[in-house]
C-alpha positions as a printed NumPy array, in Angstrom:
array([[ 57.411, -14.6  ,   2.277],
       [ 56.028, -17.209,   4.663],
       [ 54.792, -20.428,   3.061],
       [ 51.709, -22.146,   4.486],
       [ 50.26 , -25.526,   3.547],
       [ 46.485, -25.998,   3.855],
       [ 45.314, -29.631,   4.094],
       [ 41.511, -29.608,   3.901],
       [ 39.231, -31.897,   1.878],
       [ 36.262, -29.513,   1.686],
       [ 36.93 , -27.537,  -1.498],
       [ 34.911, -24.508,  -0.375],
       [ 36.731, -24.264,   2.957],
       [ 40.084, -24.943,   1.294],
       [ 39.57 , -22.162,  -1.241],
       [ 38.276, -19.776,   1.433],
       [ 41.319, -20.382,   3.631],
       [ 43.87 , -20.172,   0.834],
       [ 42.244, -17.053,  -0.627],
       [ 42.215, -15.249,   2.714],
       [ 45.794, -16.243,   3.497],
       [ 47.046, -15.126,   0.091],
       [ 45.243, -11.836,   0.682],
       [ 47.264, -11.469,   3.887],
       [ 50.496, -11.902,   1.939],
       [ 51.265, -15.59 ,   2.511],
       [ 52.294, -18.053,  -0.182],
       [ 49.863, -20.969,   0.034],
       [ 49.902, -24.56 ,  -1.209],
       [ 46.821, -26.75 ,  -0.865],
       [ 46.07 , -30.456,  -0.503],
       [ 42.722, -32.246,  -0.362],
       [ 43.665, -35.537,   1.317],
       [ 46.13 , -36.806,   3.892],
       [ 48.498, -38.596,   1.535],
       [ 48.884, -35.595,  -0.767],
       [ 49.275, -33.286,   2.218],
       [ 51.947, -35.428,   3.867],
       [ 53.904, -35.688,   0.609],
       [ 53.894, -31.897,   0.218],
       [ 54.786, -31.337,   3.877],
       [ 57.81 , -33.643,   3.643],
       [ 58.94 , -32.346,   0.254],
       [ 58.755, -28.601,   1.006],
       [ 59.836, -26.297,   3.804],
       [ 56.678, -24.652,   5.123],
       [ 56.594, -22.216,   8.016],
       [ 53.154, -23.509,   9.054],
       [ 50.611, -26.204,   8.198],
       [ 46.84 , -25.855,   8.668],
       [ 45.492, -29.382,   9.004],
       [ 41.95 , -30.739,   9.134],
       [ 41.418, -33.941,  11.124],
       [ 38.676, -35.612,   9.096],
       [ 40.331, -35.95 ,   5.69 ],
       [ 40.463, -38.979,   3.351],
       [ 43.255, -41.545,   2.864],
       [ 45.156, -40.481,   6.006],
       [ 43.361, -38.565,   8.747],
       [ 44.934, -35.489,  10.306],
       [ 46.268, -37.36 ,  13.334],
       [ 48.01 , -39.9  ,  11.076],
       [ 49.463, -37.132,   8.917],
       [ 50.882, -35.298,  11.923],
       [ 52.284, -38.452,  13.511],
       [ 54.128, -39.324,  10.285],
       [ 55.302, -35.728,   9.863],
       [ 56.697, -35.554,  13.4  ],
       [ 58.959, -38.519,  12.651],
       [ 60.779, -36.309,  10.123],
       [ 60.007, -32.627,  10.742],
       [ 58.933, -30.188,  13.45 ],
       [ 56.985, -27.836,  11.162],
       [ 54.375, -25.979,  13.269],
       [ 50.842, -27.341,  12.804],
       [ 47.441, -25.893,  13.678],
       [ 44.526, -28.316,  13.63 ],
       [ 41.359, -26.834,  12.118],
       [ 38.539, -29.245,  12.832],
       [ 34.936, -29.781,  13.843],
       [ 36.148, -32.47 ,  16.287],
       [ 36.161, -30.282,  19.37 ],
       [ 35.834, -32.88 ,  22.121],
       [ 38.317, -32.894,  24.991],
       [ 39.699, -36.288,  23.961],
       [ 40.242, -35.088,  20.386],
       [ 42.184, -32.082,  21.663],
       [ 44.309, -34.302,  23.89 ],
       [ 45.1  , -36.629,  20.985],
       [ 45.944, -33.64 ,  18.794],
       [ 48.387, -32.113,  21.253],
       [ 49.917, -35.47 ,  22.173],
       [ 50.504, -36.13 ,  18.482],
       [ 52.438, -32.862,  18.267],
       [ 50.024, -30.083,  17.281],
       [ 51.027, -26.524,  18.143],
       [ 47.458, -25.254,  18.319],
       [ 43.888, -26.473,  17.873],
       [ 41.053, -24.361,  16.482],
       [ 37.478, -25.625,  16.338],
       [ 35.233, -25.063,  13.317],
       [ 33.44 , -22.831,  12.706],
       [ 36.056, -20.236,  13.583],
       [ 36.563, -16.553,  12.945],
       [ 39.206, -15.772,  10.321],
       [ 40.558, -13.   ,  12.545],
       [ 41.112, -15.543,  15.335],
       [ 42.972, -17.834,  12.938],
       [ 45.098, -14.926,  11.739],
       [ 46.11 , -14.131,  15.329],
       [ 47.026, -17.779,  15.999],
       [ 49.09 , -17.906,  12.798],
       [ 50.918, -14.683,  13.641],
       [ 51.698, -15.928,  17.153],
       [ 53.254, -19.166,  15.895],
       [ 55.226, -17.439,  13.143],
       [ 56.594, -14.901,  15.647],
       [ 57.761, -17.732,  17.899],
       [ 59.502, -19.613,  15.11 ],
       [ 61.026, -16.411,  13.755],
       [ 62.458, -15.611,  17.185],
       [ 64.173, -19.004,  17.209],
       [ 65.737, -18.311,  13.816],
       [ 66.86 , -14.78 ,  14.689],
       [ 69.095, -15.65 ,  17.64 ],
       [ 72.728, -15.682,  16.469],
       [ 75.149, -17.858,  18.371],
       [ 77.552, -15.474,  20.096],
       [ 80.715, -16.538,  21.866],
       [ 81.743, -14.65 ,  24.994],
       [ 84.292, -15.212,  27.719],
       [ 81.518, -16.699,  29.795],
       [ 80.408, -19.07 ,  27.059],
       [ 77.604, -18.914,  24.514],
       [ 74.55 , -16.768,  24.975],
       [ 71.043, -18.   ,  24.189],
       [ 71.898, -21.361,  25.702],
       [ 70.239, -22.569,  28.889],
       [ 71.025, -25.78 ,  30.693],
       [ 70.098, -27.678,  33.806],
       [ 72.071, -30.774,  34.739],
       [ 71.367, -33.158,  31.869],
       [ 69.302, -30.813,  29.643],
       [ 70.737, -28.194,  27.279],
       [ 68.756, -25.906,  24.962],
       [ 70.37 , -23.797,  22.258],
       [ 68.206, -21.034,  20.778],
       [ 70.658, -20.433,  17.958],
       [ 70.053, -23.961,  16.688],
       [ 66.609, -24.547,  18.19 ],
       [ 67.758, -27.898,  19.522],
       [ 67.454, -29.781,  22.799],
       [ 70.06 , -32.221,  24.097],
       [ 69.224, -34.53 ,  27.009],
       [ 71.873, -36.869,  28.406],
       [ 74.01 , -35.894,  25.387],
       [ 71.318, -37.142,  22.986],
       [ 69.247, -34.832,  20.733],
       [ 65.5  , -34.846,  21.396],
       [ 63.004, -33.352,  18.951],
       [ 60.696, -30.615,  20.255],
       [ 58.207, -28.488,  18.361],
       [ 58.943, -24.726,  18.42 ],
       [ 56.292, -24.062,  21.053],
       [ 57.535, -26.941,  23.242],
       [ 61.07 , -25.591,  22.906],
       [ 60.011, -22.086,  23.958],
       [ 58.067, -23.368,  26.966],
       [ 60.908, -25.572,  28.187],
       [ 63.41 , -22.761,  27.595],
       [ 61.288, -20.349,  29.653],
       [ 60.934, -22.835,  32.513],
       [ 64.644, -23.705,  32.663],
       [ 65.687, -20.066,  32.304],
       [ 63.684, -19.326,  35.474],
       [ 64.564, -22.62 ,  37.16 ],
       [ 63.205, -22.809,  40.705],
       [ 60.687, -20.028,  40.083],
       [ 56.961, -20.538,  39.593],
       [ 55.857, -19.246,  36.192],
       [ 52.153, -18.506,  36.217],
       [ 49.884, -19.775,  33.477],
       [ 48.963, -16.189,  32.618],
       [ 52.656, -15.344,  32.161],
       [ 53.32 , -18.376,  29.949],
       [ 50.261, -17.679,  27.812],
       [ 51.32 , -14.081,  27.252],
       [ 55.072, -14.594,  26.852],
       [ 55.149, -17.918,  24.974],
       [ 51.718, -18.656,  23.503],
       [ 51.312, -14.926,  22.809],
       [ 47.663, -14.731,  23.778],
       [ 45.554, -14.038,  26.84 ],
       [ 45.059, -16.748,  29.44 ],
       [ 41.634, -18.351,  29.831],
       [ 41.002, -20.887,  32.576],
       [ 38.97 , -22.963,  30.107],
       [ 41.856, -23.183,  27.626],
       [ 43.838, -26.417,  28.08 ],
       [ 46.405, -25.69 ,  25.361],
       [ 49.23 , -24.922,  27.792],
       [ 48.494, -27.995,  29.929],
       [ 48.608, -30.237,  26.863],
       [ 51.971, -28.828,  25.761],
       [ 53.439, -29.25 ,  29.257],
       [ 52.182, -32.843,  29.303],
       [ 53.929, -33.501,  25.983],
       [ 57.173, -31.921,  27.244],
       [ 57.064, -34.053,  30.4  ],
       [ 56.611, -37.193,  28.327],
       [ 59.585, -36.344,  26.115],
       [ 61.993, -35.518,  28.93 ],
       [ 60.994, -38.54 ,  31.027],
       [ 61.402, -40.801,  27.999],
       [ 64.908, -39.324,  27.712],
       [ 65.669, -40.199,  31.339],
       [ 64.696, -37.085,  33.317],
       [ 62.59 , -37.446,  36.492],
       [ 58.859, -37.022,  35.895],
       [ 58.507, -34.435,  38.688],
       [ 61.175, -32.125,  37.242],
       [ 58.394, -29.878,  35.929],
       [ 56.096, -29.373,  38.895],
       [ 52.499, -28.219,  38.746],
       [ 51.865, -25.559,  41.381],
       [ 48.131, -25.751,  41.967],
       [ 46.297, -22.525,  41.28 ],
       [ 49.438, -20.829,  39.947],
       [ 51.412, -22.466,  37.165],
       [ 54.557, -24.518,  36.614],
       [ 58.048, -24.688,  38.067],
       [ 61.175, -26.383,  36.714],
       [ 63.251, -27.951,  39.479],
       [ 66.685, -29.262,  38.598]])
């Protein structure tokens, strides 16, 4: 059974979320402030965290920043702060998705299912040895990704990526030199339909670029092809 942590200070919203999620078959823990939520997130192994931004003691951005220093547990922000700058901060901090209140519970359920499918795929790939090497491993010069372990090594040093960042980078390197359209990446990695007003993919690509350049890879390795999508060039 998948375990989800809900960090939300509004008791009515917290109870509504946890009740609906339990009705869908998830095991749910709840927290009502940032400190309590961060403690639970670090102590337990959750498959997903639903995190409000405007919570007491530590706000959602602070919680996620502290969490990302230790764990890559997928996080969906659920918040009334829907401005473009808030979204950018959320994704740069390491969020996997961002849903603005008020939202439809069916929409949240679809987002949850998409993230859990991605993380489950990472965990289901066995490491298989063949004469040609190991499958489910892609590499390009100084970058190596292993789906069996879900890890990324750049210049022989491990670099932490969230599951969605891992899947996006894996897809780009696997088709190195080819332009992957935004529509394709939304459907194959984000597992939802592409909308030209949705900046989620762009924010994740920006975060990936920052991580690989910090690790010593050229900033233009992931190219933006205007009007089409992205291309990884080794």
